[in-house]
PyMOL Python script that loads the backbone (N, CA, C, O; Angstrom):
from pymol import cmd

cmd.read_pdbstr("""\
ATOM      1  N   MET A   1      56.869 -25.726 193.354  1.00  0.00           N
ATOM      2  CA  MET A   1      55.928 -26.559 193.798  1.00  0.00           C
ATOM      3  C   MET A   1      55.786 -26.914 191.880  1.00  0.00           C
ATOM      4  O   MET A   1      55.978 -26.118 190.961  1.00  0.00           O
ATOM      5  N   LYS A   2      55.309 -28.678 191.793  1.00  0.00           N
ATOM      6  CA  LYS A   2      55.113 -28.731 190.444  1.00  0.00           C
ATOM      7  C   LYS A   2      53.768 -28.915 190.334  1.00  0.00           C
ATOM      8  O   LYS A   2      52.958 -29.352 191.152  1.00  0.00           O
ATOM      9  N   LYS A   3      53.633 -28.515 189.190  1.00  0.00           N
ATOM     10  CA  LYS A   3      52.273 -29.060 188.737  1.00  0.00           C
ATOM     11  C   LYS A   3      51.360 -30.671 188.841  1.00  0.00           C
ATOM     12  O   LYS A   3      51.828 -31.699 188.350  1.00  0.00           O
ATOM     13  N   GLY A   4      50.374 -30.635 189.372  1.00  0.00           N
ATOM     14  CA  GLY A   4      49.966 -31.893 189.596  1.00  0.00           C
ATOM     15  C   GLY A   4      49.195 -32.499 187.770  1.00  0.00           C
ATOM     16  O   GLY A   4      49.467 -33.650 187.429  1.00  0.00           O
ATOM     17  N   GLN A   5      48.787 -32.093 187.327  1.00  0.00           N
ATOM     18  CA  GLN A   5      47.684 -32.355 185.664  1.00  0.00           C
ATOM     19  C   GLN A   5      48.613 -30.885 185.347  1.00  0.00           C
ATOM     20  O   GLN A   5      49.038 -29.849 185.858  1.00  0.00           O
ATOM     21  N   ARG A   6      48.530 -31.920 183.732  1.00  0.00           N
ATOM     22  CA  ARG A   6      49.096 -30.902 182.570  1.00  0.00           C
ATOM     23  C   ARG A   6      47.635 -30.083 182.353  1.00  0.00           C
ATOM     24  O   ARG A   6      46.532 -30.428 182.775  1.00  0.00           O
ATOM     25  N   GLU A   7      47.993 -28.845 181.529  1.00  0.00           N
ATOM     26  CA  GLU A   7      46.859 -28.135 180.860  1.00  0.00           C
ATOM     27  C   GLU A   7      46.863 -28.205 179.729  1.00  0.00           C
ATOM     28  O   GLU A   7      47.728 -27.780 178.963  1.00  0.00           O
ATOM     29  N   ILE A   8      45.509 -28.970 179.386  1.00  0.00           N
ATOM     30  CA  ILE A   8      45.074 -29.292 177.526  1.00  0.00           C
ATOM     31  C   ILE A   8      44.725 -27.925 176.937  1.00  0.00           C
ATOM     32  O   ILE A   8      43.824 -27.281 177.474  1.00  0.00           O
ATOM     33  N   ASN A   9      45.328 -27.463 175.940  1.00  0.00           N
ATOM     34  CA  ASN A   9      44.970 -26.148 175.098  1.00  0.00           C
ATOM     35  C   ASN A   9      44.883 -26.793 173.839  1.00  0.00           C
ATOM     36  O   ASN A   9      45.773 -26.946 173.002  1.00  0.00           O
ATOM     37  N   LEU A  10      42.762 -27.435 173.789  1.00  0.00           N
ATOM     38  CA  LEU A  10      42.106 -27.838 172.631  1.00  0.00           C
ATOM     39  C   LEU A  10      42.172 -26.938 171.139  1.00  0.00           C
ATOM     40  O   LEU A  10      41.654 -27.329 170.093  1.00  0.00           O
ATOM     41  N   PHE A  11      42.968 -25.585 171.313  1.00  0.00           N
ATOM     42  CA  PHE A  11      42.806 -24.968 170.134  1.00  0.00           C
ATOM     43  C   PHE A  11      44.108 -24.900 170.135  1.00  0.00           C
ATOM     44  O   PHE A  11      44.098 -23.969 170.940  1.00  0.00           O
ATOM     45  N   GLU A  12      45.253 -25.066 169.939  1.00  0.00           N
ATOM     46  CA  GLU A  12      46.418 -25.090 169.868  1.00  0.00           C
ATOM     47  C   GLU A  12      47.159 -26.429 168.813  1.00  0.00           C
ATOM     48  O   GLU A  12      47.464 -27.572 169.152  1.00  0.00           O
ATOM     49  N   VAL A  13      47.267 -25.858 167.661  1.00  0.00           N
ATOM     50  CA  VAL A  13      47.366 -27.331 166.625  1.00  0.00           C
ATOM     51  C   VAL A  13      49.045 -27.037 166.476  1.00  0.00           C
ATOM     52  O   VAL A  13      49.728 -26.014 166.539  1.00  0.00           O
ATOM     53  N   SER A  14      49.261 -28.086 166.308  1.00  0.00           N
ATOM     54  CA  SER A  14      50.885 -28.429 166.692  1.00  0.00           C
ATOM     55  C   SER A  14      51.279 -29.751 165.214  1.00  0.00           C
ATOM     56  O   SER A  14      50.778 -30.872 165.120  1.00  0.00           O
ATOM     57  N   PRO A  15      52.539 -28.957 164.023  1.00  0.00           N
ATOM     58  CA  PRO A  15      51.894 -29.959 163.476  1.00  0.00           C
ATOM     59  C   PRO A  15      52.596 -31.492 164.270  1.00  0.00           C
ATOM     60  O   PRO A  15      52.459 -32.665 163.923  1.00  0.00           O
ATOM     61  N   THR A  16      53.084 -31.113 165.011  1.00  0.00           N
ATOM     62  CA  THR A  16      54.257 -32.919 165.344  1.00  0.00           C
ATOM     63  C   THR A  16      53.118 -33.612 165.657  1.00  0.00           C
ATOM     64  O   THR A  16      53.026 -34.674 165.042  1.00  0.00           O
ATOM     65  N   LYS A  17      52.091 -33.330 166.517  1.00  0.00           N
ATOM     66  CA  LYS A  17      51.453 -33.988 167.009  1.00  0.00           C
ATOM     67  C   LYS A  17      50.521 -34.476 165.894  1.00  0.00           C
ATOM     68  O   LYS A  17      50.124 -35.639 165.972  1.00  0.00           O
ATOM     69  N   ASN A  18      50.223 -33.895 165.112  1.00  0.00           N
ATOM     70  CA  ASN A  18      49.490 -34.218 164.022  1.00  0.00           C
ATOM     71  C   ASN A  18      50.189 -35.397 163.048  1.00  0.00           C
ATOM     72  O   ASN A  18      49.820 -36.519 162.702  1.00  0.00           O
ATOM     73  N   LYS A  19      51.154 -34.737 162.830  1.00  0.00           N
ATOM     74  CA  LYS A  19      52.060 -35.782 162.585  1.00  0.00           C
ATOM     75  C   LYS A  19      51.923 -37.316 162.772  1.00  0.00           C
ATOM     76  O   LYS A  19      51.584 -38.222 162.010  1.00  0.00           O
ATOM     77  N   ASN A  20      52.298 -37.270 164.017  1.00  0.00           N
ATOM     78  CA  ASN A  20      52.375 -38.667 164.900  1.00  0.00           C
ATOM     79  C   ASN A  20      50.673 -39.362 164.651  1.00  0.00           C
ATOM     80  O   ASN A  20      50.640 -40.528 165.043  1.00  0.00           O
ATOM     81  N   THR A  21      50.061 -39.138 164.398  1.00  0.00           N
ATOM     82  CA  THR A  21      49.199 -39.400 164.358  1.00  0.00           C
ATOM     83  C   THR A  21      48.551 -39.346 163.057  1.00  0.00           C
ATOM     84  O   THR A  21      47.335 -39.214 162.919  1.00  0.00           O
ATOM     85  N   VAL A  22      49.479 -39.461 162.003  1.00  0.00           N
ATOM     86  CA  VAL A  22      48.545 -39.392 160.292  1.00  0.00           C
ATOM     87  C   VAL A  22      49.791 -40.537 160.262  1.00  0.00           C
ATOM     88  O   VAL A  22      49.870 -41.430 159.418  1.00  0.00           O
ATOM     89  N   SER A  23      50.435 -40.387 161.009  1.00  0.00           N
ATOM     90  CA  SER A  23      51.412 -41.690 160.734  1.00  0.00           C
ATOM     91  C   SER A  23      51.089 -43.536 161.216  1.00  0.00           C
ATOM     92  O   SER A  23      51.411 -44.643 160.783  1.00  0.00           O
ATOM     93  N   ASP A  24      50.427 -43.078 162.136  1.00  0.00           N
ATOM     94  CA  ASP A  24      49.793 -44.201 162.879  1.00  0.00           C
ATOM     95  C   ASP A  24      48.587 -44.655 162.363  1.00  0.00           C
ATOM     96  O   ASP A  24      48.094 -45.695 162.802  1.00  0.00           O
ATOM     97  N   LYS A  25      47.875 -43.804 161.208  1.00  0.00           N
ATOM     98  CA  LYS A  25      47.245 -44.185 160.609  1.00  0.00           C
ATOM     99  C   LYS A  25      47.217 -45.001 159.371  1.00  0.00           C
ATOM    100  O   LYS A  25      46.353 -45.768 158.947  1.00  0.00           O
ATOM    101  N   VAL A  26      48.580 -44.587 158.807  1.00  0.00           N
ATOM    102  CA  VAL A  26      48.949 -45.620 156.988  1.00  0.00           C
ATOM    103  C   VAL A  26      48.515 -46.513 157.247  1.00  0.00           C
ATOM    104  O   VAL A  26      48.200 -46.664 158.427  1.00  0.00           O
ATOM    105  N   LYS A  27      48.277 -47.535 156.330  1.00  0.00           N
ATOM    106  CA  LYS A  27      48.227 -48.750 156.098  1.00  0.00           C
ATOM    107  C   LYS A  27      48.864 -48.815 154.726  1.00  0.00           C
ATOM    108  O   LYS A  27      48.735 -48.192 153.672  1.00  0.00           O
ATOM    109  N   THR A  28      49.820 -50.114 155.291  1.00  0.00           N
ATOM    110  CA  THR A  28      50.555 -51.216 154.315  1.00  0.00           C
ATOM    111  C   THR A  28      49.890 -51.905 153.566  1.00  0.00           C
ATOM    112  O   THR A  28      48.812 -52.155 154.106  1.00  0.00           O
ATOM    113  N   THR A  29      50.026 -52.589 152.046  1.00  0.00           N
ATOM    114  CA  THR A  29      49.619 -53.333 151.542  1.00  0.00           C
ATOM    115  C   THR A  29      50.720 -54.469 151.313  1.00  0.00           C
ATOM    116  O   THR A  29      51.935 -54.359 151.480  1.00  0.00           O
ATOM    117  N   ASP A  30      50.230 -55.228 151.025  1.00  0.00           N
ATOM    118  CA  ASP A  30      51.362 -56.355 150.207  1.00  0.00           C
ATOM    119  C   ASP A  30      51.146 -56.720 148.698  1.00  0.00           C
ATOM    120  O   ASP A  30      50.053 -57.235 148.465  1.00  0.00           O
ATOM    121  N   VAL A  31      52.093 -56.526 147.496  1.00  0.00           N
ATOM    122  CA  VAL A  31      51.461 -56.494 146.944  1.00  0.00           C
ATOM    123  C   VAL A  31      51.422 -57.459 145.919  1.00  0.00           C
ATOM    124  O   VAL A  31      51.167 -57.211 144.741  1.00  0.00           O
ATOM    125  N   ASN A  32      51.753 -58.870 146.524  1.00  0.00           N
ATOM    126  CA  ASN A  32      51.460 -60.293 146.375  1.00  0.00           C
ATOM    127  C   ASN A  32      50.326 -60.472 146.556  1.00  0.00           C
ATOM    128  O   ASN A  32      49.769 -60.960 145.573  1.00  0.00           O
ATOM    129  N   ILE A  33      49.394 -60.207 147.809  1.00  0.00           N
ATOM    130  CA  ILE A  33      47.991 -60.060 148.448  1.00  0.00           C
ATOM    131  C   ILE A  33      47.312 -59.683 147.122  1.00  0.00           C
ATOM    132  O   ILE A  33      46.848 -60.711 146.628  1.00  0.00           O
ATOM    133  N   LEU A  34      47.135 -58.878 146.550  1.00  0.00           N
ATOM    134  CA  LEU A  34      46.713 -57.919 145.413  1.00  0.00           C
ATOM    135  C   LEU A  34      46.779 -58.563 144.254  1.00  0.00           C
ATOM    136  O   LEU A  34      45.748 -58.834 143.638  1.00  0.00           O
ATOM    137  N   LEU A  35      48.303 -58.978 143.686  1.00  0.00           N
ATOM    138  CA  LEU A  35      48.032 -59.771 142.224  1.00  0.00           C
ATOM    139  C   LEU A  35      47.337 -60.749 142.696  1.00  0.00           C
ATOM    140  O   LEU A  35      46.286 -60.901 142.073  1.00  0.00           O
ATOM    141  N   ASN A  36      47.563 -61.765 143.886  1.00  0.00           N
ATOM    142  CA  ASN A  36      47.210 -62.842 144.091  1.00  0.00           C
ATOM    143  C   ASN A  36      45.046 -62.624 143.719  1.00  0.00           C
ATOM    144  O   ASN A  36      44.240 -63.325 143.107  1.00  0.00           O
ATOM    145  N   ARG A  37      44.928 -61.313 144.487  1.00  0.00           N
ATOM    146  CA  ARG A  37      43.607 -61.622 145.030  1.00  0.00           C
ATOM    147  C   ARG A  37      43.004 -61.354 143.173  1.00  0.00           C
ATOM    148  O   ARG A  37      42.081 -61.989 142.663  1.00  0.00           O
ATOM    149  N   VAL A  38      43.761 -60.358 142.531  1.00  0.00           N
ATOM    150  CA  VAL A  38      43.711 -60.143 141.053  1.00  0.00           C
ATOM    151  C   VAL A  38      43.683 -61.581 140.187  1.00  0.00           C
ATOM    152  O   VAL A  38      42.770 -61.823 139.398  1.00  0.00           O
ATOM    153  N   ARG A  39      44.310 -62.102 140.326  1.00  0.00           N
ATOM    154  CA  ARG A  39      44.365 -63.276 139.859  1.00  0.00           C
ATOM    155  C   ARG A  39      42.899 -64.903 140.087  1.00  0.00           C
ATOM    156  O   ARG A  39      42.043 -65.449 139.390  1.00  0.00           O
ATOM    157  N   HIS A  40      43.307 -64.984 141.120  1.00  0.00           N
ATOM    158  CA  HIS A  40      42.074 -65.531 141.589  1.00  0.00           C
ATOM    159  C   HIS A  40      40.568 -65.264 140.937  1.00  0.00           C
ATOM    160  O   HIS A  40      39.706 -66.048 140.538  1.00  0.00           O
ATOM    161  N   SER A  41      40.653 -63.214 141.030  1.00  0.00           N
ATOM    162  CA  SER A  41      39.069 -63.074 140.502  1.00  0.00           C
ATOM    163  C   SER A  41      38.671 -63.228 138.699  1.00  0.00           C
ATOM    164  O   SER A  41      37.666 -63.314 137.995  1.00  0.00           O
ATOM    165  N   LYS A  42      40.535 -63.187 138.502  1.00  0.00           N
ATOM    166  CA  LYS A  42      40.012 -63.952 136.591  1.00  0.00           C
ATOM    167  C   LYS A  42      39.713 -64.618 136.938  1.00  0.00           C
ATOM    168  O   LYS A  42      38.518 -64.593 137.234  1.00  0.00           O
ATOM    169  N   LYS A  43      40.392 -65.667 137.191  1.00  0.00           N
ATOM    170  CA  LYS A  43      40.116 -67.375 137.281  1.00  0.00           C
ATOM    171  C   LYS A  43      38.233 -67.763 137.698  1.00  0.00           C
ATOM    172  O   LYS A  43      37.546 -68.697 137.283  1.00  0.00           O
ATOM    173  N   THR A  44      37.932 -66.853 138.461  1.00  0.00           N
ATOM    174  CA  THR A  44      36.315 -67.153 139.070  1.00  0.00           C
ATOM    175  C   THR A  44      36.212 -66.266 137.613  1.00  0.00           C
ATOM    176  O   THR A  44      36.678 -67.113 136.852  1.00  0.00           O
ATOM    177  N   GLU A  45      35.969 -65.371 136.954  1.00  0.00           N
ATOM    178  CA  GLU A  45      35.577 -64.619 136.176  1.00  0.00           C
ATOM    179  C   GLU A  45      35.303 -65.808 134.502  1.00  0.00           C
ATOM    180  O   GLU A  45      34.206 -66.064 134.007  1.00  0.00           O
ATOM    181  N   PHE A  46      36.355 -66.189 134.112  1.00  0.00           N
ATOM    182  CA  PHE A  46      36.482 -67.290 133.258  1.00  0.00           C
ATOM    183  C   PHE A  46      35.752 -68.372 133.543  1.00  0.00           C
ATOM    184  O   PHE A  46      35.167 -69.011 132.669  1.00  0.00           O
ATOM    185  N   LYS A  47      35.723 -68.689 134.879  1.00  0.00           N
ATOM    186  CA  LYS A  47      34.612 -69.952 134.942  1.00  0.00           C
ATOM    187  C   LYS A  47      33.749 -69.678 134.785  1.00  0.00           C
ATOM    188  O   LYS A  47      33.300 -70.435 133.924  1.00  0.00           O
ATOM    189  N   LYS A  48      32.869 -68.816 135.128  1.00  0.00           N
ATOM    190  CA  LYS A  48      32.050 -68.074 134.447  1.00  0.00           C
ATOM    191  C   LYS A  48      30.992 -68.185 133.546  1.00  0.00           C
ATOM    192  O   LYS A  48      29.848 -68.611 133.385  1.00  0.00           O
ATOM    193  N   LYS A  49      32.245 -67.396 132.863  1.00  0.00           N
ATOM    194  CA  LYS A  49      32.111 -67.319 131.422  1.00  0.00           C
ATOM    195  C   LYS A  49      32.182 -68.685 130.288  1.00  0.00           C
ATOM    196  O   LYS A  49      31.677 -68.747 129.167  1.00  0.00           O
ATOM    197  N   ILE A  50      32.710 -69.359 130.765  1.00  0.00           N
ATOM    198  CA  ILE A  50      32.322 -71.306 130.485  1.00  0.00           C
ATOM    199  C   ILE A  50      30.986 -71.788 130.341  1.00  0.00           C
ATOM    200  O   ILE A  50      30.270 -72.152 129.409  1.00  0.00           O
ATOM    201  N   ILE A  51      30.872 -71.640 131.866  1.00  0.00           N
ATOM    202  CA  ILE A  51      29.699 -71.831 132.016  1.00  0.00           C
ATOM    203  C   ILE A  51      28.552 -71.480 131.742  1.00  0.00           C
ATOM    204  O   ILE A  51      27.403 -71.910 131.847  1.00  0.00           O
ATOM    205  N   PHE A  52      28.920 -70.874 131.481  1.00  0.00           N
ATOM    206  CA  PHE A  52      27.372 -69.291 130.911  1.00  0.00           C
ATOM    207  C   PHE A  52      27.275 -70.247 129.564  1.00  0.00           C
ATOM    208  O   PHE A  52      26.321 -70.979 129.302  1.00  0.00           O
ATOM    209  N   SER A  53      28.480 -70.079 128.759  1.00  0.00           N
ATOM    210  CA  SER A  53      28.706 -70.562 127.551  1.00  0.00           C
ATOM    211  C   SER A  53      28.462 -71.848 126.616  1.00  0.00           C
ATOM    212  O   SER A  53      28.497 -72.106 125.413  1.00  0.00           O
ATOM    213  N   SER A  54      28.179 -72.561 127.911  1.00  0.00           N
ATOM    214  CA  SER A  54      28.218 -74.730 127.779  1.00  0.00           C
ATOM    215  C   SER A  54      26.940 -74.091 128.182  1.00  0.00           C
ATOM    216  O   SER A  54      26.123 -74.834 127.638  1.00  0.00           O
ATOM    217  N   LEU A  55      26.297 -73.222 128.766  1.00  0.00           N
ATOM    218  CA  LEU A  55      24.759 -74.076 129.152  1.00  0.00           C
ATOM    219  C   LEU A  55      23.864 -73.013 127.854  1.00  0.00           C
ATOM    220  O   LEU A  55      22.681 -73.175 127.552  1.00  0.00           O
ATOM    221  N   LEU A  56      24.771 -71.979 127.267  1.00  0.00           N
ATOM    222  CA  LEU A  56      23.916 -71.725 126.551  1.00  0.00           C
ATOM    223  C   LEU A  56      23.864 -72.104 125.067  1.00  0.00           C
ATOM    224  O   LEU A  56      22.869 -71.991 124.351  1.00  0.00           O
ATOM    225  N   ILE A  57      25.334 -72.672 124.615  1.00  0.00           N
ATOM    226  CA  ILE A  57      25.175 -73.904 123.404  1.00  0.00           C
ATOM    227  C   ILE A  57      24.352 -75.472 123.867  1.00  0.00           C
ATOM    228  O   ILE A  57      24.160 -76.485 123.195  1.00  0.00           O
ATOM    229  N   LEU A  58      23.996 -75.146 125.278  1.00  0.00           N
ATOM    230  CA  LEU A  58      23.265 -76.889 125.137  1.00  0.00           C
ATOM    231  C   LEU A  58      21.766 -76.373 125.055  1.00  0.00           C
ATOM    232  O   LEU A  58      21.143 -77.048 124.235  1.00  0.00           O
ATOM    233  N   THR A  59      21.018 -75.416 125.632  1.00  0.00           N
ATOM    234  CA  THR A  59      19.942 -74.530 125.863  1.00  0.00           C
ATOM    235  C   THR A  59      19.762 -74.709 124.078  1.00  0.00           C
ATOM    236  O   THR A  59      19.430 -75.753 123.516  1.00  0.00           O
ATOM    237  N   ILE A  60      20.018 -73.653 123.538  1.00  0.00           N
ATOM    238  CA  ILE A  60      20.625 -73.721 121.643  1.00  0.00           C
ATOM    239  C   ILE A  60      20.180 -74.828 120.810  1.00  0.00           C
ATOM    240  O   ILE A  60      19.334 -74.868 119.917  1.00  0.00           O
ATOM    241  N   SER A  61      21.314 -76.149 121.545  1.00  0.00           N
ATOM    242  CA  SER A  61      21.268 -76.829 120.564  1.00  0.00           C
ATOM    243  C   SER A  61      19.862 -77.933 120.738  1.00  0.00           C
ATOM    244  O   SER A  61      19.253 -78.474 119.815  1.00  0.00           O
ATOM    245  N   LEU A  62      19.565 -78.064 122.367  1.00  0.00           N
ATOM    246  CA  LEU A  62      17.845 -78.963 123.019  1.00  0.00           C
ATOM    247  C   LEU A  62      16.764 -79.117 122.487  1.00  0.00           C
ATOM    248  O   LEU A  62      16.037 -80.077 122.230  1.00  0.00           O
ATOM    249  N   VAL A  63      16.708 -76.742 122.182  1.00  0.00           N
ATOM    250  CA  VAL A  63      16.101 -76.426 121.547  1.00  0.00           C
ATOM    251  C   VAL A  63      15.514 -76.868 119.767  1.00  0.00           C
ATOM    252  O   VAL A  63      14.375 -77.028 119.328  1.00  0.00           O
ATOM    253  N   GLY A  64      16.670 -76.939 119.195  1.00  0.00           N
ATOM    254  CA  GLY A  64      16.871 -76.538 118.013  1.00  0.00           C
ATOM    255  C   GLY A  64      16.833 -78.885 117.791  1.00  0.00           C
ATOM    256  O   GLY A  64      16.259 -79.218 116.754  1.00  0.00           O
ATOM    257  N   PHE A  65      17.090 -79.465 118.207  1.00  0.00           N
ATOM    258  CA  PHE A  65      16.305 -80.556 118.451  1.00  0.00           C
ATOM    259  C   PHE A  65      15.470 -80.546 118.285  1.00  0.00           C
ATOM    260  O   PHE A  65      14.888 -80.612 117.202  1.00  0.00           O
ATOM    261  N   PHE A  66      15.001 -80.437 119.525  1.00  0.00           N
ATOM    262  CA  PHE A  66      13.501 -80.294 118.921  1.00  0.00           C
ATOM    263  C   PHE A  66      12.189 -80.084 118.245  1.00  0.00           C
ATOM    264  O   PHE A  66      11.182 -80.753 118.019  1.00  0.00           O
ATOM    265  N   PHE A  67      12.675 -78.720 117.989  1.00  0.00           N
ATOM    266  CA  PHE A  67      12.063 -78.368 116.682  1.00  0.00           C
ATOM    267  C   PHE A  67      12.167 -79.461 115.719  1.00  0.00           C
ATOM    268  O   PHE A  67      11.243 -80.026 115.136  1.00  0.00           O
ATOM    269  N   VAL A  68      13.611 -79.713 115.622  1.00  0.00           N
ATOM    270  CA  VAL A  68      12.993 -80.581 114.477  1.00  0.00           C
ATOM    271  C   VAL A  68      12.396 -81.852 114.299  1.00  0.00           C
ATOM    272  O   VAL A  68      11.952 -82.149 113.189  1.00  0.00           O
ATOM    273  N   ILE A  69      12.295 -83.028 115.717  1.00  0.00           N
ATOM    274  CA  ILE A  69      11.163 -83.917 115.864  1.00  0.00           C
ATOM    275  C   ILE A  69      10.128 -83.339 116.091  1.00  0.00           C
ATOM    276  O   ILE A  69       9.085 -83.977 116.238  1.00  0.00           O
TER     277      ILE A  69
END
""", "prot")
cmd.dss("prot")
cmd.show_as("cartoon", "prot")
cmd.util.cbc("prot")
cmd.orient("prot")
């Protein structure tokens, strides 16, 4: 006579079962995507620095101009 249901032992720890679940959770990333993200962030930081510097120079020059007048 065959068993209709399989018995599940919750206390049994099998390395092969754990290995399958760990291998399913491994994520891979594309290096080109990461490099593009770094390049994009560097470009945006550079643009922010240039805008801040130009606004600072403009403010100082306007204050100096109105101080002379």
